C-alpha positions, 0 to 999 in steps of 0.5 A, spaced: 579 171 157 586 169 157 590 165 162 592 168 169 599 171 165 598 175 159 604 176 154 603 181 149 609 181 144 612 187 141 609 186 134 602 186 137 603 194 139 603 200 134 608 206 135 605 213 135 605 214 128 601 207 127 606 203 125 607 196 127 613 195 133 619 191 130 620 184 134 624 186 140 623 194 139 619 196 145 622 202 148 623 200 156 624 205 162 631 207 163 634 207 170 632 214 170 625 213 168 618 209 168 612 206 165 605 206 165 600 201 163 593 202 162 588 197 160 581 200 157 584 207 159 585 205 166 592 206 169 594 200 173 597 199 179 605 198 179 608 191 179 602 188 176 606 188 169 613 187 166 616 191 160 622 188 156 624 190 149 621 183 147 614 183 150 609 186 155 607 181 161 601 182 165 600 178 171 593 177 170 587 175 166 585 179 160 579 179 156 580 178 149 580 185 145 581 189 151 585 196 149 592 196 152 597 202 152 604 203 155 607 210 156 614 210 157 618 216 160 625 216 160 629 222 163 636 224 161 640 230 164 647 233 162 651 238 166 657 242 164 661 246 169 667 251 167 673 251 172 676 258 174 683 258 177 685 264 181 679 267 182 679 273 187 673 277 190 674 284 193 669 286 198 668 293 201 664 294 208 662 301 208 659 304 215 
C-alpha cells in the first residue's frame, strides 16, 4: 500500500489514444464541468480527490497496481440572438 494520501503525476496517465500525458497536461473540469474518479472500475464518492493539470491527489491509501481512471466532462454553450426593430403584430378576433 501507498501512504494515506496518494499523488499521481500527469505523466503516469495515458490519454484515449494510448499516449503518455505530458507533465502538466491533465485535463481539468471547468466551472461548468466535473470529473469522475474510478478505482478498479468503481466510481468513487465526490470530494475524495483533487484533480489539477499537474497531478491527481487521492485522499486515501491505494494498493500498488490499482487501476485509476479519470473521466472529465466539460460543458460549454453559446447563444446568439438577433434584435428586430419596429416589429409589429396584427391580431384579428372574429366572432
